[in-house]
C-alpha positions, 0 to 999 in steps of 0.5 A, spaced: 500 500 500 502 506 497 503 512 502 497 516 499 493 510 499 494 508 506 493 515 509 486 515 505 484 509 508 486 511 515 483 518 514 476 515 512 476 510 518 478 516 523 473 521 520 467 515 521 469 514 528 469 522 529 462 522 525 459 517 531 462 521 536 467 517 539 474 518 540 476 511 542 477 506 536 475 498 537 480 493 536 478 491 529 478 498 527 485 499 530 487 493 526 485 496 520 490 502 522 496 498 524 495 494 517 495 500 513 502 502 517 505 495 516 505 494 524 505 487 525 499 484 528 496 477 529 491 474 525 484 475 528 477 475 526 470 479 528 465 474 531 458 476 532 455 470 535 458 464 538 458 459 532 462 464 528 467 464 534 467 457 533 468 457 526 474 463 527 478 459 532 477 453 527 481 456 522 486 459 526 487 451 528 490 452 535 489 456 542 486 463 541 485 469 545 478 472 545 476 479 546 470 483 547 469 488 542 465 495 544 466 502 542 464 503 549 469 499 553 476 502 553 479 497 558 477 490 556 481 487 561 478 491 567 471 489 564 473 481 564 473 482 557 479 478 555 480 470 555 487 467 553 489 460 550 482 458 549 482 451 544 476 447 542 469 448 540 466 447 547 471 452 551 470 457 545 463 457 546 463 458 554 469 463 553 464 467 548 458 467 553 462 469 559 466 475 556 459 478 553 456 476 560 462 480 563 461 486 559 454 487 560 455 486 567 461 491 567 457 496 562 450 495 561 449 500 556 455 499 552 454 497 545 457 490 543 459 489 536 462 482 538 468 478 540 475 478 537 478 472 535 485 472 535 491 467 534 495 466 540 502 468 539 508 464 541 511 466 548 516 471 548 519 478 551 513 483 552 514 490 550 510 496 550 510 501 544 506 507 544 505 514 542 502 520 546 501 527 545 505 531 550 503 538 552 510 541 551 513 537 545 507 534 541 507 527 538 512 523 543 513 515 541 515 511 547 518 504 548 519 500 554 518 493 557 511 490 558 508 486 563 509 487 571 516 491 569 512 497 565 507 497 570 511 497 577 518 500 574 515 504 569 522 503 565 520 507 559 524 511 554 521 517 550 523 520 543 520 526 539 516 523 533 517 521 528 524 517 529 528 514 524 530 507 524 537 509 528 533 513 533 528 507 534 534 502 535 537 507 540 531 507 544 532 499 545 538 501 549 535 507 553 531 503 558 534 500 564 533 493 563 535 493 556 540 487 557 533 483 557 532 484 550 539 481 549 537 474 552 538 472 559 537 465 563 538 462 556 532 466 553 534 468 545 535 475 544 529 478 540 529 481 533 531 488 535 530 491 528 523 488 528 522 491 535 525 498 532 520 498 526 514 497 530 517 504 534 518 507 527 511 505 524 507 508 530 511 514 530 510 515 523 502 514 524 502 519 529 506 524 525 501 523 519 495 524 523 495 530 529 488 528 531 491 521 534 492 523 541 495 516 544 497 509 541 498 503 545 501 497 542 501 493 549 503 488 549 508 487 543 511 480 543 518 480 541 521 474 539 528 472 535 523 472 529 520 478 529 515 483 533 508 482 533 503 487 537 498 483 541 493 489 542 492 495 538 489 501 542 488 508 538 485 514 542 483 520 538 484 527 541 478 531 543 480 537 539 487 540 536 491 545 540 491 552 537 497 553 533 502 557 536 505 563 532 512 561 530 518 565 527 524 564 522 531 563 525 532 570 521 526 573 524 528 571 531 536 573 530 533 580 527 529 582 533 534 579 538 540 583 535 536 589 537 534 587 544 541 585 546 545 590 542 540 596 542 542 603 540 537 606 543 532 605 549 526 608 552 523 607 559 516 607 559 514 609 566 521 612 568 521 616 574 526 621 578 523 619 585 528 614 588 524 607 590 520 607 584 522 601 579 522 606 573 527 610 577 531 604 579 531 602 571 533 609 569 539 609 574 542 602 572 542 604 565 545 611 566 550 609 572 551 602 568 555 606 562 550 604 557 553 608 551 546 608 547 540 613 547 536 613 553 529 616 553 525 617 559 517 617 558 513 620 563 507 625 562 508 628 568 516 630 568 520 634 563 527 631 565 529 625 569 536 624 571 539 629 566 535 626 560 529 630 557 523 626 558 517 625 553 510 625 554 509 619 550 513 614 546 511 616 540 514 623 541 521 620 542 526 622 536 530 617 532 529 609 532 528 606 538 530 598 539 527 597 546 521 599 550 522 598 557 516 598 561 516 600 568 508 602 569 502 598 572 499 592 568 493 596 567 496 601 563 501 596 559 496 595 553 495 602 551 502 604 552 504 598 548 499 600 542 503 606 542 510 602 542 507 598 536 505 604 532 512 607 533 515 601 530 519 599 536 521 592 535 522 589 542 518 591 549 521 589 556 515 588 560 517 588 568 510 589 571 507 583 574 499 582 574 498 578 568 497 571 567 501 569 574 495 572 578 490 569 573 489 575 569 489 571 563 485 575 559 489 581 560 496 578 558 492 575 552 490 582 550 497 585 550 500 579 546 494 580 541 497 587 540 504 585 540 502 580 534 498 586 530 504 590 530 510 586 530 513 587 537 516 582 540 515 581 548 520 579 553 516 578 560 511 580 563 513 579 570 520 579 570 526 583 573 529 585 566 535 583 563 543 585 562 547 585 556 554 586 559 558 587 553 553 593 551 554 595 558 546 595 558 543 594 565 535 594 564 533 592 570 530 594 577 535 589 581 542 590 583 547 592 577 552 587 574 558 589 569 563 583 569 563 581 562 564 574 560 562 568 556 556 565 560 549 567 558 544 565 564 536 566 563 531 564 569 523 564 569 523 566 576 525 573 579 528 569 585 532 565 581 535 570 577 537 574 583 541 567 585 544 567 579 546 574 579 549 573 586 553 567 584 556 570 578 558 576 583 561 572 588 565 567 584 567 573 579 563 569 573 564 573 567 557 573 563 555 575 557 547 576 559 542 575 564 535 575 562 529 574 566 523 570 562 517 571 567 511 569 564 514 568 557 508 571 553 512 571 547 520 571 547 522 564 550 528 560 551 528 558 544 529 565 542 534 566 546 538 560 545 537 562 537 541 568 539 546 566 544 548 560 539 550 566 534 553 571 539 560 571 539 561 573 546 557 567 549 561 560 550 556 557 554 548 557 556 545 556 562 537 556 563 532 555 569 525 553 566 519 551 569 516 549 563 517 550 555 512 553 551 514 550 545 518 544 546 519 542 539 522 549 537 527 549 543 529 542 541 530 545 534 534 551 537 538 546 542 540 541 536 543 547 532 547 550 538 550 544 542 555 542 536 558 549 538 557 551 545 554 547 551 547 548 553 545 547 561 538 546 563 535 546 570 528 544 569 524 545 575 518 541 577 520 534 577 515 531 581 509 534 577 508 527 573 503 524 570 497 529 572 493 529 566 488 523 565 490 518 560 486 513 556 492 508 555 498 505 558 503 509 554 499 515 556 499 514 564 507 512 563 508 519 560 509 523 566 512 530 564 519 529 567 520 523 564 518 526 557 523 532 559 528 528 561 529 523 555 527 529 550 532 534 553 538 528 553 536 527 545 537 534 544 544 534 547 542 538 553 546 537 559 540 537 565 543 540 572 540 536 578 539 543 582 541 550 582 548 550 584 550 545 579 547 549 574 551 555 576 557 551 577 556 547 570 555 554 567 561 557 570 566 551 569 564 548 562 568 554 558 574 553 563 575 546 561 578 543 555 574 538 551 577 531 552 579 527 547 578 520 549 574 516 555 580 515 560 580 518 566 585 517 572 585 519 579 591 522 583 590 523 590 593 524 596 588 521 601 585 514 600 579 515 602 578 521 597 580 516 592 575 512 593 569 517 593 572 520 587 572 513 584 565 513 586 563 519 583 567 518 576 562 512 575 556 515 578 557 521 572 558 516 567 565 516 566 570 511 565 576 509 570 582 508 565 585 501 566 592 502 567 597 499 563 603 495 566 608 500 563 604 506 566 603 503 572 611 502 573 612 509 571 607 512 577 610 507 582 617 510 581 614 517 584 610 514 590 612 510 596 612 503 597 606 503 602 602 508 596 598 504 591 598 505 583 593 502 579 587 507 579 586 511 583 593 513 584 594 514 591 601 517 593 599 518 600 598 524 604 605 525 607 608 526 600 612 533 598 610 537 593 615 534 588 611 527 588 604 531 586 608 535 581 611 528 578 605 524 578 601 530 575 606 531 570 606 524 568 598 524 567 599 530 563 604 527 558 601 520 557 597 521 551 593 515 553 590 519 559 585 524 557 582 527 563 585 528 570 581 528 577 586 530 583 584 529 590 588 534 595 589 533 602 591 539 606 598 537 610 604 542 612 608 538 608 604 540 602 600 546 603 594 548 599 597 554 595 603 550 594 599 545 591 595 550 587 601 553 584 605 547 582 598 544 579 597 550 575 604 551 573 604 544 570 598 544 567 599 551 563 606 548 561 603 543 557 598 547 554 603 552 552 606 545 548 599 544 545 597 538 550 590 540 553 586 535 558 581 537 563 583 537 570 579 538 576 581 537 583 577 536 590 581 540 596 580 537 603 583 541 608 582 547 613 580 554 610 586 555 606 583 550 601 578 555 599 583 560 596 587 555 593 581 553 589 580 560 587 587 560 585 586 554 581 579 556 577 582 562 575 588 558 571 584 553 568 583 547 573 576 546 576 577 546 583 572 545 589 574 545 597 570 540 601 567 536 596 569 530 592 562 530 588 562 537 584 569 537 580 567 530 578 560 532 576 563 538 572 567 533 568 561 529 567 557 534 564 563 536 560 564 529 557 556 529 556 556 535 552 563 533 548 559 527 546 552 530 544 556 535 540 560 529 536 567 531 539 568 524 542 565 517 541 560 513 545 554 517 544 550 521 548 
């Protein structure tokens, strides 16, 4: 069947189901859809009475499965509407009658079309293949082990639909119990390509028909000879979601360029009165040294902070790139109309009082005004934004002017200030800090598109509570990750599975489970917490990209070595198996009671020369790709002595073109804090009082390198 013919066949069927006012397809209808898309299903027939059932079973010539067929009974097993392994005319008759009686008792008003007689599939590994419509990412395909494992362990993985054959195959390795598919306890391995093909075809089906809300092939019986869906469930959506306005990459870059590199800014609601938001925004712009034009707009003032004030934004001369709003929510719509007529491309809406407090109509009104005039909206309900390389501080919060390569965004004002404080205390240079608030228009994918091209940005870190358009974000991330790391802190990990679902797949597609897999698919580094997000963002630009997987731990304390080794494993890294010649080389520098191998334990009483010799060996051997250093504070080798020798050795090798990521864990008295800062400033990512953080940062660097295609082994 050609692609056009199969789509026409499925379209006619779905239209007929809709015409009857139904959203769930019956099993025979599901089979029609499956066969149109080449989804393997067992032989089956519809029996409308007992004798038809006997005749159908006889044609299959072996044990059969009987299932109730009713458009009003979605979960057949719950209704006692399934009997497995029936053989012989008498047993078929009895099973038929029992199924019908159970169904009538379960749902007296249900329409019963008959009983589906299905050939009994051979024993094999049960898996589940399905698809759901995720509110963030749209059509998502799912795969997991069936039976008890899927219900209890929820061992399921997700991808954006449609997937190609390679992506479908990758899903088989992404579940925790993937080894089961390769055969355990004498069982043969399943036909992986047949299973992957079921996944691919389901993904193609839901991509072709947006009105299909959920598809459930459960179970799929996978054997060494193929994969067959024993049950097919298809559920239609009540309605299609509204189409969100989208912009081309060039349109996004054009507006973002004027937002992040403006020549002229108007402040609507500017004030000369200290304590008002409009005054704070003006002060930050003026005191921050913004070199462009700053135009205060206030109908009651002639001059604000030495700048001529205008009654309306329509009176401001020349081109204006950004209008910053510092007025109450109820006045925003009228002022935005003026901004639109003035053809100002960007409006930064600081005021709260919109959707975050239930004022959805007010927010919808300003969005409609902005779309009508082609104005991009940042906010509302934000602290503003910083574009440090432009000396732009358009916010009512504290200023920040340390220029650097890290771009930070947050959906929350409180998190935004934590970002600011962290950047200041750690002297992290930033290219931008942007508040997103309600995300009525501009969101993470717009900013990601800009930061991807921004020459000042080396790493992007984003705190988010949701994504307005998950697919647009994934597209932007995929374009960015090969060039620079993207770190995401997704809040709300526990808000999973809240929506009603009509299938096993739908029930398993909790929000966080989908986010986790899709973000990984996009190559994004997901941070477990705020501290980690900020540290990853700070550290990733500092570390060189590794050239291989071999990680070596060198430590002055055995206990730290064990913890560092655990952290290496926990972060998906590989402890190098030390070859004999390298083992001998390390042993030449450590005392007899030390330990070579990996970790290399030089013991705590060693002088600086031992640290230096072993670190030097780790840097010069090309088989070692990354070093994890565990320092233990002693008077023999004080913290700053360790820091200075480590930085010197690393810099020496970098000058010779040998660059490897080096991270360090410093255990000791308070002097290790200064030593850690010294190392960080010189390209060695070092942390006091923790064995977890330096290795977590190294793991994040490896995850990005794999996702960017710079290191083998996949993401």
